[in-house]
DONU-951340 format. One line per 2 residues: their letters; for each residue x, z, y of C-alpha. Coordinates in nm, 3 decimals. Each point is the difference from the previous one (the first is absolute). Example, Ala and Ser with C-alpha at 12.3 -4.5 7.8 and 13.67 -1.06 7.14 Angstrom:
AS = 1.230 0.780 -0.450 | 0.137 -0.066 0.344
END
This chain:
XX = -9.840 1.470 -28.627 | -0.205 0.208 0.234
XX = 0.176 0.324 0.154 | -0.091 0.300 -0.216
XX = -0.028 0.232 0.303 | -0.315 -0.219 0.106
XX = -0.207 0.167 -0.267 | 0.030 0.422 0.104
XX = -0.163 0.260 -0.219 | -0.047 0.334 0.215
XX = 0.003 0.217 -0.357 | -0.139 0.332 0.148
XX = -0.105 0.182 0.283 | 0.310 0.237 0.186
XX = -0.200 0.328 -0.058 | -0.013 -0.074 -0.367
XX = 0.355 -0.088 -0.021 | 0.119 0.308 0.156
XX = -0.053 0.180 -0.353 | 0.230 -0.252 -0.154
XX = 0.242 0.082 -0.323 | 0.382 -0.111 0.162
XX = 0.037 -0.223 -0.384 | -0.159 -0.173 -0.210
XX = 0.051 0.150 -0.376 | -0.059 -0.332 -0.191
XX = 0.206 -0.174 -0.213 | -0.195 -0.339 -0.022
XX = 0.093 -0.317 -0.169 | -0.166 -0.236 0.209
XX = -0.061 -0.012 0.401 | 0.001 0.284 0.221
XX = -0.314 0.021 -0.029 | -0.033 0.241 -0.338
XX = -0.319 0.020 -0.188 | -0.075 0.356 -0.097
XX = 0.036 -0.027 -0.355 | 0.331 -0.083 0.061
XX = 0.087 0.307 0.186 | 0.057 0.353 -0.157
XX = 0.061 0.175 0.228 | -0.161 -0.149 0.330
XX = -0.183 0.163 0.294 | -0.189 -0.155 0.265
XX = -0.014 0.053 0.392 | -0.379 -0.035 0.054
XX = -0.255 -0.192 -0.090 | -0.093 -0.360 0.169
XX = -0.302 0.012 0.209 | -0.340 -0.092 -0.202
XX = -0.083 -0.299 0.198 | 0.396 -0.103 -0.054
XX = -0.005 -0.370 -0.165 | 0.362 -0.005 0.059
XX = 0.167 -0.182 -0.354 | 0.260 0.260 0.023
XX = -0.220 0.277 -0.164 | -0.119 -0.205 -0.270
XX = 0.289 0.156 -0.201 | -0.097 0.343 -0.067
XX = 0.253 0.270 -0.003 | 0.230 -0.181 0.272
XX = 0.195 0.273 0.227 | 0.055 -0.086 0.379
XX = 0.344 0.087 0.059 | 0.089 0.101 0.366
XX = 0.270 -0.242 0.057 | -0.262 -0.294 -0.061
XX = -0.168 -0.116 0.327 | -0.250 -0.294 -0.072
XX = -0.052 -0.264 -0.275 | 0.031 -0.380 0.019
XX = -0.086 -0.276 -0.171 | 0.262 -0.190 -0.195
XX = -0.028 -0.294 -0.273 | 0.068 0.248 -0.234
XX = -0.289 0.248 0.112 | 0.009 0.298 0.220
XX = 0.338 0.139 0.118 | 0.072 0.315 0.179
XX = 0.217 -0.022 0.322 | 0.161 0.341 0.023
XX = 0.193 0.145 0.308 | 0.333 0.105 0.096
XX = 0.013 0.268 0.164 | 0.047 0.300 -0.189
XX = -0.268 0.317 0.102 | -0.056 0.355 -0.096
XX = -0.116 -0.055 -0.367 | 0.351 -0.218 -0.080
XX = 0.206 0.258 0.209 | -0.200 0.304 -0.248
XX = 0.045 -0.244 -0.307 | 0.335 -0.060 0.049
XX = 0.116 0.357 0.029 | -0.240 0.081 -0.302
XX = 0.148 -0.244 -0.221 | 0.458 0.112 0.119
XX = -0.151 0.346 -0.129 | -0.076 -0.184 -0.342
XX = -0.387 0.114 0.094 | -0.243 -0.249 -0.156
XX = 0.322 -0.228 -0.008 | -0.131 -0.202 -0.326
XX = -0.311 -0.097 0.125 | 0.142 -0.117 0.339
XX = -0.138 -0.362 -0.035 | -0.207 -0.270 0.129
XX = -0.192 -0.273 -0.194 | 0.237 -0.294 -0.081
XX = -0.142 -0.367 0.105 | 0.056 -0.200 0.317
XX = -0.002 0.161 0.403 | 0.039 -0.151 0.328
XX = 0.176 0.122 0.248 | -0.075 -0.128 0.374
XX = -0.202 -0.324 -0.019 | 0.202 -0.193 -0.222
XX = -0.139 -0.342 -0.096 | 0.108 -0.275 -0.325
XX = 0.351 -0.059 0.165 | 0.101 0.368 0.001
XX = 0.272 0.198 -0.195 | -0.093 0.196 -0.293
XX = 0.150 0.318 -0.069 | 0.046 0.152 -0.358
XX = -0.008 0.386 -0.039 | -0.078 0.294 -0.213
XX = -0.301 0.241 0.049 | 0.143 0.328 0.013
XX = -0.160 0.094 0.337 | 0.377 0.089 0.145
XX = 0.122 -0.347 -0.074 | -0.319 -0.152 0.112
XX = 0.006 0.200 0.376 | 0.379 -0.055 0.039
XX = -0.056 -0.370 -0.003 | -0.387 -0.018 0.210
XX = 0.218 0.193 0.285 | 0.193 -0.258 0.029
XX = -0.222 -0.296 0.035 | -0.170 0.071 0.345
XX = 0.017 -0.333 0.180 | 0.044 -0.215 -0.308
XX = -0.268 -0.180 -0.248 | 0.094 0.027 -0.321
XX = -0.205 0.030 -0.342 | 0.116 0.295 -0.192
XX = -0.004 -0.028 -0.403 | -0.003 0.339 -0.174
XX = 0.089 0.029 -0.334 | -0.122 0.217 -0.225
XX = 0.327 0.241 -0.047 | -0.207 0.290 -0.149
XX = 0.087 0.209 0.334 | 0.364 -0.070 -0.013
XX = 0.238 -0.098 0.272 | 0.173 -0.346 0.017
XX = 0.302 0.072 -0.139 | -0.067 0.252 -0.280
XX = -0.316 -0.228 -0.108 | 0.269 -0.283 -0.018
XX = 0.201 0.199 -0.224 | -0.314 0.134 -0.208
XX = -0.153 -0.356 -0.057 | -0.304 0.086 0.225
XX = 0.111 -0.281 0.252 | 0.062 -0.235 -0.197
XX = -0.007 -0.387 -0.073 | -0.293 0.022 -0.173
XX = -0.207 0.207 0.266 | 0.076 -0.227 0.266
XX = -0.149 -0.303 -0.178 | -0.264 0.189 -0.112
XX = -0.091 0.127 0.376 | 0.103 -0.298 0.183
XX = -0.305 -0.175 -0.272 | -0.269 0.279 -0.017
XX = 0.011 -0.014 0.380 | -0.081 -0.395 0.072
XX = 0.312 0.002 0.170 | 0.038 -0.354 0.027
XX = -0.318 -0.052 0.172 | 0.110 0.225 0.263
XX = 0.267 -0.156 0.108 | 0.208 -0.329 0.012
XX = 0.302 0.051 -0.075 | 0.158 0.114 -0.347
XX = 0.252 0.274 0.084 | 0.035 0.360 -0.041
XX = 0.160 0.273 0.213 | 0.158 0.261 -0.294
XX = 0.210 0.335 0.177 | 0.338 -0.080 -0.163
XX = -0.035 0.358 -0.175 | -0.246 -0.172 -0.256
XX = 0.243 -0.300 -0.100 | 0.128 0.205 -0.325
XX = -0.333 0.029 -0.080 | -0.147 -0.399 0.064
XX = 0.128 -0.303 -0.138 | -0.054 -0.274 0.260
XX = 0.045 -0.236 -0.197 | -0.292 0.083 -0.267
XX = -0.231 0.058 0.303 | 0.010 -0.347 0.148
XX = -0.055 -0.097 -0.345 | -0.286 0.266 -0.067
XX = -0.201 -0.045 0.345 | 0.193 -0.282 0.183
XX = 0.070 0.263 0.281 | 0.376 -0.025 0.100
XX = 0.205 0.356 0.009 | 0.135 0.017 0.373
XX = 0.232 0.395 -0.010 | -0.063 0.195 0.274
XX = 0.206 0.226 0.181 | 0.093 0.327 -0.129
XX = -0.204 0.188 0.310 | -0.340 -0.071 0.116
XX = 0.111 0.014 0.342 | 0.217 -0.305 -0.021
XX = -0.342 -0.201 -0.133 | -0.039 -0.130 0.400
XX = 0.340 -0.102 0.006 | 0.024 -0.177 -0.321
XX = -0.351 -0.164 0.043 | 0.142 -0.126 0.365
XX = 0.313 -0.134 -0.137 | -0.202 -0.205 -0.249
XX = 0.010 0.239 -0.288 | 0.393 0.002 0.004
XX = 0.143 0.378 -0.055 | 0.342 0.083 0.191
XX = 0.274 0.197 -0.174 | -0.108 0.287 0.115
XX = -0.375 -0.028 -0.126 | 0.140 -0.046 -0.339
XX = 0.199 0.342 -0.017 | -0.112 0.351 -0.113
XX = 0.005 0.291 0.172 | -0.048 0.414 -0.063
XX = 0.017 0.140 0.322 | 0.026 0.362 0.085
XX = -0.421 0.002 0.083 | -0.066 -0.172 -0.310
XX = 0.201 0.219 -0.198 | -0.144 0.298 0.144
XX = -0.369 -0.087 -0.012 | 0.005 -0.022 -0.396
XX = 0.087 0.379 0.013 | -0.339 0.068 0.029
XX = -0.128 -0.129 -0.321 | 0.261 0.111 -0.227
XX = -0.077 0.409 0.141 | -0.357 -0.060 -0.053
XX = 0.064 -0.089 -0.353 | 0.171 0.283 -0.143
XX = -0.311 0.211 0.059 | -0.104 0.076 -0.372
XX = 0.372 -0.011 -0.121 | 0.080 0.274 0.302
XX = -0.235 0.216 -0.074 | 0.088 0.032 -0.451
XX = 0.393 0.007 0.137 | -0.101 0.282 0.238
XX = -0.161 0.211 -0.309 | 0.298 -0.067 -0.211
XX = 0.249 0.104 0.273 | -0.193 0.381 0.046
XX = -0.020 0.004 -0.415 | 0.390 -0.007 -0.062
XX = 0.074 0.162 0.358 | -0.180 0.348 -0.146
XX = 0.237 -0.011 -0.343 | 0.243 0.272 -0.038
XX = 0.127 0.293 -0.104 | -0.313 0.164 -0.004
XX = -0.166 -0.284 -0.227 | -0.224 -0.081 0.339
XX = -0.059 0.090 0.336 | -0.243 -0.117 0.254
XX = 0.225 0.173 0.304 | 0.314 -0.271 -0.079
XX = -0.277 -0.266 -0.084 | -0.126 -0.034 0.333
XX = 0.360 0.076 0.170 | 0.200 -0.240 -0.193
XX = -0.246 -0.194 -0.081 | -0.029 -0.066 0.361
XX = 0.367 -0.085 0.098 | -0.018 -0.243 -0.309
XX = -0.335 -0.168 0.075 | 0.177 -0.024 0.404
XX = 0.291 -0.195 -0.169 | -0.222 -0.241 -0.207
XX = -0.175 -0.111 0.321 | 0.332 -0.039 0.173
XX = 0.075 -0.228 -0.283 | -0.311 -0.191 0.041
XX = 0.031 -0.043 0.350 | 0.374 -0.104 -0.049
XX = -0.110 -0.290 -0.244 | -0.324 -0.099 0.207
XX = 0.085 0.014 0.366 | 0.380 0.040 0.052
XX = 0.098 -0.235 -0.223 | -0.246 -0.296 0.082
XX = 0.073 0.084 0.379 | 0.450 -0.054 -0.067
XX = -0.031 -0.237 -0.282 | 0.278 -0.254 0.191
XX = 0.222 0.298 0.071 | -0.037 0.144 -0.345
XX = 0.259 -0.100 -0.292 | -0.081 -0.168 -0.319
XX = -0.176 -0.253 -0.142 | -0.270 0.136 -0.207
XX = -0.303 0.232 0.192 | 0.038 0.292 -0.241
XX = 0.375 0.047 0.094 | -0.099 -0.059 0.373
XX = -0.266 0.281 -0.075 | 0.267 0.253 -0.166
XX = 0.219 0.006 0.304 | -0.286 0.139 0.269
XX = -0.109 0.229 -0.305 | 0.316 0.172 0.014
XX = 0.053 0.024 0.356 | -0.354 0.161 0.011
XX = 0.066 0.214 -0.353 | 0.337 0.136 0.218
XX = -0.226 0.087 0.303 | -0.301 0.207 -0.188
XX = 0.320 0.169 -0.190 | 0.123 0.083 0.360
XX = -0.368 0.067 0.169 | -0.041 0.205 -0.312
XX = 0.335 0.151 -0.043 | -0.059 0.395 -0.048
XX = -0.055 0.090 -0.306 | 0.110 -0.350 -0.208
XX = 0.253 0.005 -0.210 | 0.161 -0.318 -0.152
XX = -0.205 -0.062 -0.281 | -0.320 0.033 0.237
XX = 0.246 -0.192 0.212 | 0.046 -0.328 -0.219
XX = -0.339 0.025 -0.152 | -0.162 -0.051 0.364
XX = 0.249 -0.301 0.079 | -0.064 -0.178 -0.371
XX = -0.386 0.018 0.075 | 0.030 -0.125 0.350
XX = 0.264 -0.260 -0.087 | -0.278 -0.105 -0.285
XX = -0.313 0.005 0.188 | 0.132 -0.183 0.307
XX = 0.184 -0.299 -0.259 | -0.385 0.004 -0.164
XX = -0.129 -0.071 0.339 | 0.222 -0.238 0.110
XX = -0.081 -0.204 -0.296 | -0.364 -0.075 0.112
XX = 0.178 -0.257 0.244 | 0.119 -0.240 -0.200
XX = -0.284 -0.195 0.015 | -0.031 0.010 0.372
XX = 0.291 -0.170 0.074 | 0.185 -0.330 0.009
XX = 0.322 0.196 -0.160 | -0.131 -0.033 -0.341
XX = -0.170 -0.195 -0.286 | -0.228 0.094 -0.293
XX = 0.229 -0.043 -0.285 | 0.232 0.262 0.234
XX = -0.263 0.227 0.075 | -0.075 0.017 -0.348
XX = 0.382 0.054 -0.116 | 0.076 0.248 0.264
XX = -0.282 0.222 -0.097 | 0.091 -0.023 -0.340
XX = 0.327 0.117 0.082 | -0.084 0.259 0.246
XX = -0.269 0.179 -0.157 | 0.138 0.184 -0.269
XX = 0.259 0.091 0.262 | -0.240 0.168 0.221
XX = -0.199 0.174 -0.271 | 0.331 0.142 -0.174
XX = 0.071 0.094 0.399 | -0.329 0.165 0.013
XX = 0.012 0.175 -0.368 | 0.328 0.163 0.073
XX = -0.064 0.096 0.352 | -0.295 0.172 -0.163
XX = 0.232 0.199 -0.277 | 0.243 0.116 0.263
XX = -0.332 0.144 0.177 | -0.078 0.208 -0.210
XX = 0.310 0.055 -0.098 | 0.064 0.150 0.326
XX = -0.267 0.252 -0.044 | 0.194 0.169 -0.263
XX = 0.384 -0.094 0.113 | -0.036 -0.037 0.312
XX = -0.033 0.165 0.339 | -0.348 -0.076 0.166
X = -0.233 0.083 0.273
END
């Protein structure tokens, strides 16, 4: 078979591609050169030269991603070769996604890609079309020659997509067939991430497309060692860890997602804080409102930052329980901080609200750790949310009552 790199196509000149978008927002059902009619939200980098005869541009509406270096011919058609070094666009795209900005659209087109100079005997790695996942994989492929089969997981990472059913047996089989992978490689093996095992049945994959599913390591950083060992994983490659750095990197997303709810919560706090013996006081709404708002913010920090940071050391198994402990500590800190003019009812209200908010925020991490299961998460939420809502309601009543019977600033 002719080596695919013998027929390279340089798709666009550097001057044009200096303004490329950092990702392709297109969920095409076929190969990675989507048709315009299949894409509803696609943007183009720039048009090819008017005298261009490259077949890559016979497909209208295609967006060239910054990570695509060139195309080359394979028995199944043109395949994009990707870079394995992340650039500034990748960095800022990651920052935006971590902050929840455009995260649902941070995707690449599914299909077959190439890293390095793969041939017919090169391994095939399967991954999701979430750009963060794709980047985590490709940056570990430097000096490796591999094919990458990207599934349409609707922009969801491997682990969550396997649970949601988008990284599935049917999608693996369909993507193998639509890309013509059997014409590109001589072997019949797919290396799938181990975290996708809950969504993929290896036996049915083999029956559906003729390819054997081989479970790769948990982390992309172990791929080289896995391949060098003849596709054999050490025990350490099968174990899921959730270290401090990975726990803390999730906090910005959770904090970014509370924007609108936080605004309405602040409005409610200021409205409640003005109720008192004189029916309503703007001064009390401002002064007491700031105190309760700061307490609520400390509760959010307790659940979204302190709980994941100290996760292994906080007692309790349910995340709702784990979140209560930092919340109570933060509530007590708020009482000490604003102790001047506070009464018992004020303090009780602040601690209840802070603890409930911290507990609620901590539950958002249940799907990000190896310590939970979908059924366990649902059970925990059914039990915890009524208690959290009740605590907030009691805290609100105590806060209003404190204006009538307690001492307040």
